[in-house]
C-alpha positions as a printed Julia matrix, in Angstrom:
418×3 Matrix{Float64}:
  0.0     0.0     0.0
  2.79    2.31    0.95
  4.53    1.59   -2.31
  1.41    2.44   -4.31
  1.1     5.77   -2.53
  4.74    6.56   -3.31
  4.23    5.65   -6.93
  1.19    7.9    -7.22
  3.08   10.8    -5.64
  6.02   10.35   -8.0
  3.6    10.21  -10.95
  2.0    13.44   -9.79
  5.41   15.04   -9.44
  6.29   14.03  -12.98
  3.02   15.51  -14.27
  3.6    18.62  -12.24
  7.1    18.83  -13.59
  5.79   18.46  -17.1
  3.12   21.05  -16.44
  5.65   23.38  -14.9
  8.01   22.79  -17.77
  5.17   23.41  -20.2
  4.17   26.57  -18.37
  7.79   27.69  -18.29
  8.09   26.99  -22.01
  4.87   28.88  -22.7
  6.09   31.76  -20.54
  9.41   31.8   -22.4
  7.71   31.68  -25.78
  5.35   34.46  -24.68
  8.3    36.5   -23.47
 10.19   35.99  -26.72
  7.1    36.76  -28.78
  6.43   39.88  -26.75
  9.98   41.03  -27.25
  9.72   40.25  -30.94
  6.44   42.08  -31.34
  7.77   45.02  -29.34
 10.84   45.14  -31.56
  8.65   44.94  -34.65
  6.45   47.74  -33.4
  9.53   49.82  -32.56
 11.01   49.08  -35.97
  7.73   49.87  -37.64
  7.57   53.08  -35.67
 11.12   53.92  -36.57
 10.41   53.17  -40.22
  7.36   55.41  -40.08
  9.42   58.16  -38.45
 12.19   57.75  -41.05
  9.59   57.79  -43.8
  8.09   60.99  -42.44
 11.56   62.56  -42.13
 12.35   61.57  -45.71
  9.08   63.05  -46.88
  9.84   66.3   -45.06
 13.47   66.46  -46.16
 12.86   65.51  -49.82
 11.88   69.07  -50.91
 14.93   70.45  -49.09
 17.16   67.93  -50.85
 15.7    69.0   -54.2
 16.32   72.65  -53.37
 19.91   71.89  -52.34
 20.41   69.94  -55.57
 18.99   72.83  -57.61
 21.19   75.28  -55.7
 24.29   73.18  -56.32
 23.45   73.02  -60.02
 22.89   76.76  -60.18
 26.14   77.44  -58.34
 28.19   74.99  -60.35
 30.19   77.16  -62.78
 29.54   76.58  -66.43
 32.2    78.19  -68.57
 32.05   78.99  -72.27
 33.86   76.38  -74.4
 37.64   76.72  -74.21
 40.15   75.28  -76.68
 43.05   73.21  -75.44
 46.46   74.58  -76.39
 49.8    72.87  -75.86
 52.44   74.54  -73.7
 54.31   75.91  -76.69
 51.17   77.53  -78.15
 49.5    78.7   -74.93
 50.45   82.25  -73.91
 50.23   84.07  -70.59
 48.39   87.27  -71.47
 47.81   90.38  -69.36
 44.91   92.71  -70.21
 44.87   96.03  -68.39
 41.36   97.44  -68.27
 40.17   93.91  -68.99
 36.89   94.33  -67.11
 35.83   97.25  -69.3
 33.71   97.29  -72.44
 36.34   96.32  -75.04
 38.63   94.57  -72.55
 35.98   92.07  -71.44
 35.2    91.05  -75.03
 38.94   90.65  -75.67
 39.14   88.52  -72.51
 36.38   86.27  -73.86
 38.17   85.7   -77.15
 41.59   84.99  -75.64
 40.12   82.66  -73.0
 38.11   80.71  -75.57
 41.24   80.49  -77.73
 42.88   78.6   -74.83
 45.32   81.15  -73.4
 45.98   81.98  -69.75
 44.51   85.44  -69.15
 45.12   87.83  -66.27
 42.79   90.82  -66.1
 43.92   93.92  -64.24
 41.36   96.64  -63.53
 40.73   99.29  -60.89
 36.99   99.29  -61.75
 36.75  103.02  -62.38
 34.68  102.3   -65.49
 35.1    98.51  -65.69
 32.74   96.1   -63.93
 33.32   92.66  -62.43
 30.08   91.42  -63.96
 31.68   91.78  -67.41
 34.12   88.95  -66.62
 32.37   87.1   -63.77
 31.58   84.16  -66.07
 35.32   83.31  -66.07
 35.95   83.6   -62.32
 37.17   80.27  -60.98
 38.46   78.99  -64.32
 41.99   77.61  -64.09
 43.18   79.82  -66.98
 41.74   83.05  -65.59
 42.82   85.5   -62.91
 41.31   88.86  -61.91
 43.42   91.44  -60.07
 42.07   94.68  -58.6
 44.97   96.98  -59.38
 45.61  100.48  -60.69
 48.24  100.57  -63.44
 49.51  103.88  -62.07
 51.2   101.61  -59.5
 53.89   99.12  -60.66
 52.83   95.52  -61.3
 55.1    92.49  -61.06
 53.84   89.49  -63.0
 55.21   86.98  -65.53
 53.48   87.32  -68.92
 54.18   86.85  -72.63
 51.85   89.54  -74.04
 50.32   92.73  -72.65
 47.18   94.33  -74.06
 47.28   97.79  -72.49
 43.66   99.01  -72.62
 43.49  100.73  -69.23
 42.01  104.23  -69.57
 38.57  105.8   -69.4
 37.46  106.24  -73.02
 34.16  108.15  -72.92
 34.25  111.97  -72.66
 32.28  112.25  -69.38
 34.55  109.68  -67.74
 37.91  111.0   -68.89
 36.89  114.63  -68.31
 35.55  113.82  -64.84
 39.12  113.5   -63.53
 41.53  114.79  -66.21
 44.61  114.43  -64.01
 43.81  110.79  -63.32
 43.27  110.26  -67.06
 46.7   111.74  -67.76
 48.34  109.6   -65.07
 46.73  106.44  -66.42
 47.88  107.12  -69.97
 51.39  108.27  -69.04
 52.53  106.72  -65.74
 50.38  103.65  -66.37
 51.87  103.18  -69.82
 55.4   103.63  -68.43
 54.72  100.93  -65.84
 53.43   98.5   -68.47
 56.38   99.21  -70.77
 58.71   98.64  -67.83
 57.0    95.31  -67.15
 57.29   94.36  -70.84
 61.0    95.18  -70.74
 61.62   93.13  -67.56
 59.86   89.97  -68.7
 60.47   90.24  -72.45
 56.76   90.59  -73.28
 55.18   92.19  -76.35
 52.92   95.17  -75.6
 49.93   96.38  -77.61
 48.77   99.91  -76.83
 45.1   100.66  -77.34
 45.49  104.15  -78.77
 42.66  106.13  -80.3
 41.48  108.07  -83.32
 41.51  111.07  -80.96
 45.23  111.44  -81.69
 44.06  112.96  -85.01
 42.0   115.57  -83.15
 39.67  117.61  -85.38
 41.37  116.41  -88.58
 42.24  118.6   -91.54
 42.76  115.49  -93.69
 39.97  113.13  -94.64
 39.93  110.18  -94.32
 42.66  109.83  -91.72
 45.58  107.52  -92.45
 48.38  106.52  -90.11
 50.8   109.04  -91.58
 48.64  112.01  -90.57
 50.04  113.84  -87.54
 46.75  115.22  -86.31
 45.19  118.55  -85.36
 44.77  118.6   -81.59
 44.1   121.4   -79.11
 46.66  120.69  -76.34
 44.79  122.76  -73.74
 41.19  121.92  -74.64
 38.74  120.0   -72.44
 39.61  116.72  -74.17
 43.38  117.22  -74.16
 43.84  114.99  -71.09
 42.77  112.02  -73.23
 43.96  113.12  -76.68
 47.43  114.21  -75.57
 47.65  111.4   -73.02
 47.31  108.85  -75.84
 49.75  110.76  -78.05
 52.36  110.71  -75.26
 51.63  107.0   -74.69
 52.46  106.3   -78.34
 55.68  108.31  -77.99
 56.64  106.24  -74.93
 56.03  102.99  -76.8
 58.4   103.92  -79.62
 61.0   105.3   -77.21
 61.05  101.93  -75.4
 61.17  100.11  -78.71
 64.16  102.1   -79.96
 66.08  102.35  -76.7
 65.22   99.09  -74.92
 64.17   96.8   -77.78
 60.64   96.27  -76.42
 58.25   94.84  -79.02
 55.29   97.22  -79.35
 52.07   97.3   -81.36
 49.86  100.41  -81.59
 46.17  100.23  -82.51
 44.4   103.51  -83.26
 40.83  102.61  -82.41
 37.88  104.42  -83.98
 34.33  104.6   -82.61
 33.23  101.2   -81.28
 29.93  100.02  -79.85
 28.3    96.83  -78.56
 27.08   95.01  -75.48
 28.63   95.81  -72.09
 28.92   99.49  -72.9
 28.38  101.45  -69.71
 24.88  102.87  -69.71
 26.04  106.24  -68.41
 29.21  106.6   -70.44
 27.81  109.53  -72.44
 28.86  108.28  -75.88
 26.58  108.82  -78.82
 25.55  105.17  -79.28
 24.57  104.51  -75.68
 22.96  107.95  -75.34
 20.77  107.58  -78.44
 19.73  104.0   -77.65
 18.82  104.74  -74.04
 16.97  107.91  -74.97
 15.01  106.08  -77.68
 14.15  103.14  -75.39
 12.93  105.46  -72.66
 10.99  107.76  -74.97
 13.21  110.76  -74.27
 14.42  113.28  -76.88
 17.53  112.22  -78.79
 20.03  115.0   -78.07
 22.12  116.08  -81.04
 24.8   118.71  -80.5
 25.12  121.28  -83.27
 23.46  120.57  -86.61
 24.2   116.84  -86.5
 26.26  117.09  -89.68
 29.38  115.82  -87.89
 30.38  112.42  -89.22
 31.48  109.28  -87.38
 32.35  105.73  -88.41
 31.07  103.03  -86.03
 32.41   99.47  -85.75
 30.99   96.58  -83.73
 33.12   95.39  -80.81
 33.74   91.86  -82.16
 35.36   93.32  -85.28
 37.68   95.44  -83.14
 38.67   92.49  -80.93
 39.58   90.41  -83.97
 41.7    93.29  -85.25
 43.52   93.68  -81.93
 44.45   90.0   -81.8
 45.63   90.02  -85.42
 47.75   93.11  -84.77
 49.29   91.7   -81.59
 50.41   88.55  -83.4
 51.66   90.37  -86.49
 55.06   91.84  -87.29
 53.71   95.4   -87.69
 55.27   97.76  -85.18
 53.95  101.02  -86.68
 50.45  102.37  -85.8
 47.42  100.74  -87.46
 43.92  102.18  -87.78
 41.13   99.85  -86.64
 37.71  101.19  -87.53
 34.82  101.1   -89.94
 35.28  103.29  -93.04
 31.49  103.49  -93.49
 30.78  107.12  -92.58
 27.48  108.45  -91.17
 26.38  111.83  -89.85
 25.25  112.05  -86.25
 21.77  113.02  -87.44
 21.56  109.98  -89.73
 22.64  107.8   -86.85
 20.0   109.28  -84.53
 17.27  108.62  -87.1
 18.5   105.06  -87.68
 18.44  104.2   -83.97
 15.01  105.78  -83.59
 13.76  103.61  -86.45
 15.32  100.38  -85.11
 13.92  100.96  -81.62
 10.54  101.99  -83.11
 10.58  104.96  -80.77
  8.39  108.07  -80.76
 11.26  110.13  -79.36
 11.9   113.49  -80.96
 15.33  114.73  -82.02
 16.47  117.7   -79.95
 19.24  120.01  -81.15
 21.56  121.56  -78.57
 24.49  123.99  -78.91
 27.61  122.47  -80.45
 30.21  121.05  -78.07
 33.66  122.59  -77.78
 36.36  121.04  -80.0
 33.92  118.47  -81.38
 35.59  116.88  -84.45
 33.55  117.59  -87.57
 34.64  114.57  -89.6
 35.99  111.21  -88.56
 36.63  108.3   -90.9
 39.52  105.83  -90.85
 41.67  104.86  -93.8
 42.07  101.11  -93.15
 44.07  100.14  -96.24
 47.05   99.28  -94.04
 44.98   96.9   -91.88
 43.48   95.3   -94.99
 46.8    94.77  -96.75
 49.01   93.81  -93.79
 46.54   92.11  -91.43
 43.86   90.93  -93.81
 41.38   92.66  -91.51
 38.26   94.7   -92.13
 34.9    95.04  -90.33
 32.37   92.34  -91.21
 29.4    93.04  -88.9
 26.8    95.24  -90.65
 25.88   98.42  -88.77
 22.2    97.52  -88.31
 23.02   94.01  -87.09
 25.4    95.39  -84.48
 22.92   98.05  -83.43
 20.13   95.51  -82.99
 22.37   93.44  -80.69
 23.27   96.53  -78.69
 19.64   97.67  -78.46
 18.67   94.21  -77.18
 21.43   94.43  -74.54
 20.35   97.86  -73.3
 16.69   96.82  -73.33
 17.5    93.9   -70.99
 19.55   96.19  -68.75
 16.62   98.57  -68.42
 14.3    95.65  -67.59
 16.63   94.47  -64.82
 16.84   97.96  -63.4
 13.09   98.46  -63.64
 12.63   95.32  -61.52
 14.83   96.98  -58.91
 12.78  100.17  -59.15
 15.75  102.18  -60.34
 16.44  103.45  -63.83
 19.53  105.67  -64.12
 19.79  108.31  -66.79
 22.99  109.38  -68.57
 24.86  112.0   -66.58
 26.37  115.07  -68.15
 30.14  115.43  -68.1
 31.41  117.33  -65.09
 33.07  120.26  -66.77
 33.37  123.93  -65.99
 32.83  124.89  -69.61
 31.52  123.33  -72.76
 29.23  120.35  -73.22
 29.65  116.62  -73.73
 30.71  115.94  -77.29
 29.75  113.25  -79.75
 32.18  110.35  -79.63
């Protein structure tokens, strides 16, 4: 009997053990499942949070991507030149009207270009599309101070060229064209570079010969309101040939006639920009005198091509670069009024002091020795320039500011046609 009782108790213990083991197993499984489900819920929650973050951040990522694309510099196409063909070229006044177009050509031709400008009339926006390019460098520097740099060619364009600008500070104009030219000639001598001087048709003054060829000595008033520019350029030419004869410096001299095109300063006071702005804004086109004075206008791309051809030629004597197609100021005013389709009237004002009556280049030398002549028709160039000024006015209108051409700051006389 006792043995039976013991057997029953041991059987119960085994069942209890099994039950306990089963309960323990169930508890373990429940614990594991709970942990698993908790982890899944946490993961699901995390995934939902990440999804919401991604949804919120996605527009920001797109904006950042768009910003990166807008900030990534896209340069105009540039040729590759080997070391022996690639030149290190300095352009003084390279952020100005003509200088910036020359910069474009030389950069796209594959050369290394350094632009020097004090931004008196030049603007950084004229060359900003090259900033950051490995072949380009921009230096804020006044050529009246010496410059030490290693270059192969120097295009010396630094000087205000419009009457209001060069008459605003005549002493500074003289310093730029004399001391500045001396500094550039000194640099050319030190490093063995070739220098091209951007001279001007103003060296002929109010000419007594027509058309003007390079042999004509000119008819200039040395104490007139424009003498700071006219005589400054004449002295600059003298300096070039003194350095050539005494020091063996290679020089090229371009006598530049009236030039127009995009990037002209809106307030420079020259006849092209004045007439176009006045026509676009519905203001009277101001003609000084009777308007019978003649000028010959070339588009800026033609001039730039001529400068590069002259620099790389063997011609050391002065060369006229201009358009021999002659027009009166009155004809030009009517043409611009027609192209703009403007209702502006033509207003006649008293004639300016020392205003040249006739101006037309003889370009036979450039044709024969450089194979150069203007190719852009006058109306085509004017339409491009009108489009440029129209866009400039639109930009300024959006900023609620539209400047008007300022008169030259002179004690006597009036701005002249140039």
